[in-house]
Biotite code that builds the C-alpha atoms (Angstrom):
import biotite.structure as struc

atoms = struc.array([
    struc.Atom([133.707, 147.496, -67.684], chain_id="A", res_id=1, res_name="MET", atom_name="CA", element="C"),
    struc.Atom([136.527, 150.021, -67.748], chain_id="A", res_id=2, res_name="THR", atom_name="CA", element="C"),
    struc.Atom([140.014, 149.424, -66.403], chain_id="A", res_id=3, res_name="PHE", atom_name="CA", element="C"),
    struc.Atom([139.244, 151.834, -63.541], chain_id="A", res_id=4, res_name="ALA", atom_name="CA", element="C"),
    struc.Atom([136.313, 149.592, -62.577], chain_id="A", res_id=5, res_name="GLU", atom_name="CA", element="C"),
    struc.Atom([138.372, 146.427, -63.059], chain_id="A", res_id=6, res_name="PHE", atom_name="CA", element="C"),
    struc.Atom([141.349, 147.506, -60.906], chain_id="A", res_id=7, res_name="TRP", atom_name="CA", element="C"),
    struc.Atom([139.604, 147.262, -57.488], chain_id="A", res_id=8, res_name="PRO", atom_name="CA", element="C"),
    struc.Atom([138.255, 143.817, -58.426], chain_id="A", res_id=9, res_name="VAL", atom_name="CA", element="C"),
    struc.Atom([141.757, 142.751, -59.441], chain_id="A", res_id=10, res_name="TYR", atom_name="CA", element="C"),
    struc.Atom([143.278, 144.051, -56.201], chain_id="A", res_id=11, res_name="VAL", atom_name="CA", element="C"),
    struc.Atom([140.702, 142.170, -54.115], chain_id="A", res_id=12, res_name="ARG", atom_name="CA", element="C"),
    struc.Atom([141.524, 138.997, -56.054], chain_id="A", res_id=13, res_name="ALA", atom_name="CA", element="C"),
    struc.Atom([145.178, 139.497, -55.022], chain_id="A", res_id=14, res_name="HIS", atom_name="CA", element="C"),
    struc.Atom([144.642, 140.353, -51.370], chain_id="A", res_id=15, res_name="SER", atom_name="CA", element="C"),
    struc.Atom([147.172, 137.836, -50.003], chain_id="A", res_id=16, res_name="ARG", atom_name="CA", element="C"),
    struc.Atom([150.814, 138.849, -50.087], chain_id="A", res_id=17, res_name="SER", atom_name="CA", element="C"),
    struc.Atom([151.847, 135.337, -51.162], chain_id="A", res_id=18, res_name="GLY", atom_name="CA", element="C"),
    struc.Atom([149.754, 135.604, -54.305], chain_id="A", res_id=19, res_name="THR", atom_name="CA", element="C"),
    struc.Atom([151.287, 138.966, -55.139], chain_id="A", res_id=20, res_name="ARG", atom_name="CA", element="C"),
    struc.Atom([154.835, 137.693, -54.550], chain_id="A", res_id=21, res_name="LEU", atom_name="CA", element="C"),
    struc.Atom([154.303, 134.697, -56.835], chain_id="A", res_id=22, res_name="VAL", atom_name="CA", element="C"),
    struc.Atom([152.896, 137.057, -59.486], chain_id="A", res_id=23, res_name="HIS", atom_name="CA", element="C"),
    struc.Atom([155.953, 139.273, -59.076], chain_id="A", res_id=24, res_name="LEU", atom_name="CA", element="C"),
    struc.Atom([158.324, 136.336, -59.564], chain_id="A", res_id=25, res_name="ALA", atom_name="CA", element="C"),
    struc.Atom([156.365, 135.032, -62.548], chain_id="A", res_id=26, res_name="GLY", atom_name="CA", element="C"),
    struc.Atom([156.049, 138.387, -64.266], chain_id="A", res_id=27, res_name="THR", atom_name="CA", element="C"),
    struc.Atom([159.679, 139.370, -63.786], chain_id="A", res_id=28, res_name="LEU", atom_name="CA", element="C"),
    struc.Atom([160.821, 135.886, -64.801], chain_id="A", res_id=29, res_name="GLY", atom_name="CA", element="C"),
    struc.Atom([158.626, 136.073, -67.875], chain_id="A", res_id=30, res_name="GLY", atom_name="CA", element="C"),
    struc.Atom([160.013, 139.454, -68.893], chain_id="A", res_id=31, res_name="TRP", atom_name="CA", element="C"),
    struc.Atom([163.565, 138.186, -68.391], chain_id="A", res_id=32, res_name="MET", atom_name="CA", element="C"),
    struc.Atom([162.831, 135.227, -70.649], chain_id="A", res_id=33, res_name="LEU", atom_name="CA", element="C"),
    struc.Atom([161.395, 137.575, -73.297], chain_id="A", res_id=34, res_name="VAL", atom_name="CA", element="C"),
    struc.Atom([164.577, 139.656, -73.098], chain_id="A", res_id=35, res_name="GLY", atom_name="CA", element="C"),
    struc.Atom([166.730, 136.552, -73.379], chain_id="A", res_id=36, res_name="ALA", atom_name="CA", element="C"),
    struc.Atom([164.636, 135.309, -76.317], chain_id="A", res_id=37, res_name="ALA", atom_name="CA", element="C"),
    struc.Atom([165.260, 138.551, -78.159], chain_id="A", res_id=38, res_name="ILE", atom_name="CA", element="C"),
    struc.Atom([168.953, 138.654, -77.282], chain_id="A", res_id=39, res_name="ALA", atom_name="CA", element="C"),
    struc.Atom([169.560, 135.016, -78.224], chain_id="A", res_id=40, res_name="GLU", atom_name="CA", element="C"),
    struc.Atom([167.003, 134.905, -81.057], chain_id="A", res_id=41, res_name="ARG", atom_name="CA", element="C"),
    struc.Atom([165.383, 131.856, -79.546], chain_id="A", res_id=42, res_name="ARG", atom_name="CA", element="C"),
    struc.Atom([161.784, 132.721, -80.236], chain_id="A", res_id=43, res_name="TRP", atom_name="CA", element="C"),
    struc.Atom([160.303, 129.659, -78.574], chain_id="A", res_id=44, res_name="TRP", atom_name="CA", element="C"),
    struc.Atom([161.524, 131.091, -75.242], chain_id="A", res_id=45, res_name="TRP", atom_name="CA", element="C"),
    struc.Atom([158.668, 133.588, -75.547], chain_id="A", res_id=46, res_name="ILE", atom_name="CA", element="C"),
    struc.Atom([156.275, 130.666, -75.142], chain_id="A", res_id=47, res_name="LEU", atom_name="CA", element="C"),
    struc.Atom([158.291, 129.588, -72.110], chain_id="A", res_id=48, res_name="ALA", atom_name="CA", element="C"),
    struc.Atom([157.961, 133.141, -70.740], chain_id="A", res_id=49, res_name="ALA", atom_name="CA", element="C"),
    struc.Atom([154.182, 132.958, -71.044], chain_id="A", res_id=50, res_name="LEU", atom_name="CA", element="C"),
    struc.Atom([154.139, 129.523, -69.419], chain_id="A", res_id=51, res_name="ALA", atom_name="CA", element="C"),
    struc.Atom([156.260, 130.727, -66.496], chain_id="A", res_id=52, res_name="VAL", atom_name="CA", element="C"),
    struc.Atom([154.343, 133.952, -65.917], chain_id="A", res_id=53, res_name="ALA", atom_name="CA", element="C"),
    struc.Atom([150.835, 132.564, -66.278], chain_id="A", res_id=54, res_name="TYR", atom_name="CA", element="C"),
    struc.Atom([151.639, 129.179, -64.754], chain_id="A", res_id=55, res_name="GLY", atom_name="CA", element="C"),
    struc.Atom([152.967, 130.684, -61.544], chain_id="A", res_id=56, res_name="LEU", atom_name="CA", element="C"),
    struc.Atom([150.107, 133.181, -61.343], chain_id="A", res_id=57, res_name="ALA", atom_name="CA", element="C"),
    struc.Atom([147.451, 130.509, -61.810], chain_id="A", res_id=58, res_name="TRP", atom_name="CA", element="C"),
    struc.Atom([149.095, 128.261, -59.218], chain_id="A", res_id=59, res_name="LEU", atom_name="CA", element="C"),
    struc.Atom([149.080, 131.151, -56.750], chain_id="A", res_id=60, res_name="ALA", atom_name="CA", element="C"),
    struc.Atom([145.365, 131.701, -57.361], chain_id="A", res_id=61, res_name="HIS", atom_name="CA", element="C"),
    struc.Atom([144.589, 128.025, -56.881], chain_id="A", res_id=62, res_name="LEU", atom_name="CA", element="C"),
    struc.Atom([146.762, 127.294, -53.844], chain_id="A", res_id=63, res_name="PHE", atom_name="CA", element="C"),
    struc.Atom([147.299, 130.637, -52.086], chain_id="A", res_id=64, res_name="VAL", atom_name="CA", element="C"),
    struc.Atom([144.360, 132.902, -52.889], chain_id="A", res_id=65, res_name="GLU", atom_name="CA", element="C"),
    struc.Atom([141.844, 130.085, -53.563], chain_id="A", res_id=66, res_name="HIS", atom_name="CA", element="C"),
    struc.Atom([140.075, 131.931, -56.366], chain_id="A", res_id=67, res_name="ASN", atom_name="CA", element="C"),
    struc.Atom([139.938, 131.977, -60.156], chain_id="A", res_id=68, res_name="MET", atom_name="CA", element="C"),
    struc.Atom([142.374, 134.148, -62.135], chain_id="A", res_id=69, res_name="PRO", atom_name="CA", element="C"),
    struc.Atom([140.868, 137.196, -63.832], chain_id="A", res_id=70, res_name="ALA", atom_name="CA", element="C"),
    struc.Atom([142.703, 136.189, -67.016], chain_id="A", res_id=71, res_name="THR", atom_name="CA", element="C"),
    struc.Atom([139.780, 134.110, -68.207], chain_id="A", res_id=72, res_name="PHE", atom_name="CA", element="C"),
    struc.Atom([137.150, 136.867, -67.989], chain_id="A", res_id=73, res_name="ASP", atom_name="CA", element="C"),
    struc.Atom([139.231, 139.943, -68.862], chain_id="A", res_id=74, res_name="HIS", atom_name="CA", element="C"),
    struc.Atom([142.546, 138.873, -70.434], chain_id="A", res_id=75, res_name="PRO", atom_name="CA", element="C"),
    struc.Atom([143.785, 142.313, -71.536], chain_id="A", res_id=76, res_name="LEU", atom_name="CA", element="C"),
    struc.Atom([142.776, 144.135, -68.364], chain_id="A", res_id=77, res_name="TYR", atom_name="CA", element="C"),
    struc.Atom([144.243, 141.287, -66.344], chain_id="A", res_id=78, res_name="SER", atom_name="CA", element="C"),
    struc.Atom([147.594, 141.520, -68.137], chain_id="A", res_id=79, res_name="TRP", atom_name="CA", element="C"),
    struc.Atom([147.705, 145.296, -67.726], chain_id="A", res_id=80, res_name="TRP", atom_name="CA", element="C"),
    struc.Atom([146.685, 145.072, -64.059], chain_id="A", res_id=81, res_name="ALA", atom_name="CA", element="C"),
    struc.Atom([149.451, 142.539, -63.447], chain_id="A", res_id=82, res_name="ASP", atom_name="CA", element="C"),
    struc.Atom([152.018, 144.910, -64.926], chain_id="A", res_id=83, res_name="GLN", atom_name="CA", element="C"),
    struc.Atom([150.646, 147.734, -62.773], chain_id="A", res_id=84, res_name="ARG", atom_name="CA", element="C"),
    struc.Atom([150.686, 145.560, -59.648], chain_id="A", res_id=85, res_name="MET", atom_name="CA", element="C"),
    struc.Atom([154.305, 144.546, -60.253], chain_id="A", res_id=86, res_name="VAL", atom_name="CA", element="C"),
    struc.Atom([155.313, 148.174, -60.747], chain_id="A", res_id=87, res_name="PHE", atom_name="CA", element="C"),
    struc.Atom([153.509, 149.183, -57.560], chain_id="A", res_id=88, res_name="LEU", atom_name="CA", element="C"),
    struc.Atom([155.156, 146.325, -55.658], chain_id="A", res_id=89, res_name="MET", atom_name="CA", element="C"),
    struc.Atom([158.624, 147.315, -56.863], chain_id="A", res_id=90, res_name="ILE", atom_name="CA", element="C"),
    struc.Atom([158.009, 150.945, -55.903], chain_id="A", res_id=91, res_name="THR", atom_name="CA", element="C"),
    struc.Atom([156.518, 150.008, -52.523], chain_id="A", res_id=92, res_name="GLY", atom_name="CA", element="C"),
    struc.Atom([153.031, 151.337, -53.267], chain_id="A", res_id=93, res_name="GLN", atom_name="CA", element="C"),
    struc.Atom([150.968, 148.156, -53.634], chain_id="A", res_id=94, res_name="MET", atom_name="CA", element="C"),
    struc.Atom([150.243, 147.895, -49.913], chain_id="A", res_id=95, res_name="GLY", atom_name="CA", element="C"),
    struc.Atom([148.346, 151.179, -50.127], chain_id="A", res_id=96, res_name="LYS", atom_name="CA", element="C"),
    struc.Atom([146.210, 149.802, -52.966], chain_id="A", res_id=97, res_name="GLU", atom_name="CA", element="C"),
    struc.Atom([145.438, 146.648, -51.001], chain_id="A", res_id=98, res_name="VAL", atom_name="CA", element="C"),
    struc.Atom([144.413, 148.714, -47.968], chain_id="A", res_id=99, res_name="LYS", atom_name="CA", element="C"),
    struc.Atom([142.274, 150.902, -50.203], chain_id="A", res_id=100, res_name="ARG", atom_name="CA", element="C"),
    struc.Atom([140.413, 148.115, -52.002], chain_id="A", res_id=101, res_name="TYR", atom_name="CA", element="C"),
    struc.Atom([140.878, 144.756, -50.289], chain_id="A", res_id=102, res_name="ALA", atom_name="CA", element="C"),
    struc.Atom([140.599, 145.483, -46.589], chain_id="A", res_id=103, res_name="ASP", atom_name="CA", element="C"),
    struc.Atom([137.055, 145.382, -45.255], chain_id="A", res_id=104, res_name="PRO", atom_name="CA", element="C"),
    struc.Atom([135.636, 148.725, -44.152], chain_id="A", res_id=105, res_name="PRO", atom_name="CA", element="C"),
    struc.Atom([135.606, 149.335, -40.406], chain_id="A", res_id=106, res_name="PRO", atom_name="CA", element="C"),
    struc.Atom([132.405, 148.259, -38.706], chain_id="A", res_id=107, res_name="SER", atom_name="CA", element="C"),
    struc.Atom([130.238, 150.840, -37.001], chain_id="A", res_id=108, res_name="ILE", atom_name="CA", element="C"),
    struc.Atom([128.920, 149.712, -33.627], chain_id="A", res_id=109, res_name="ASN", atom_name="CA", element="C"),
])
């Protein structure tokens, strides 16, 4: 599976805005902890960053989206897709991706 094939699957697994918002908070919080770890030379904070980012994401999948995180099947693609999703959310473009991949096609009567 290529990343281009994985991306639509990832978007469908994040179709609820609540899931995406929790991912946004976890990812940004994780990156801030990484930055603080580097600035303060407290390397164990990097483990805390991973716990915050992944912990929040997994909770969102369990309690908001009601599905399994893609991390377990495709860890690298999942990490990269999360970074892409956060960027698209910050730039206001993620809604277009959700419409493109997650919304069901219109029915023909």
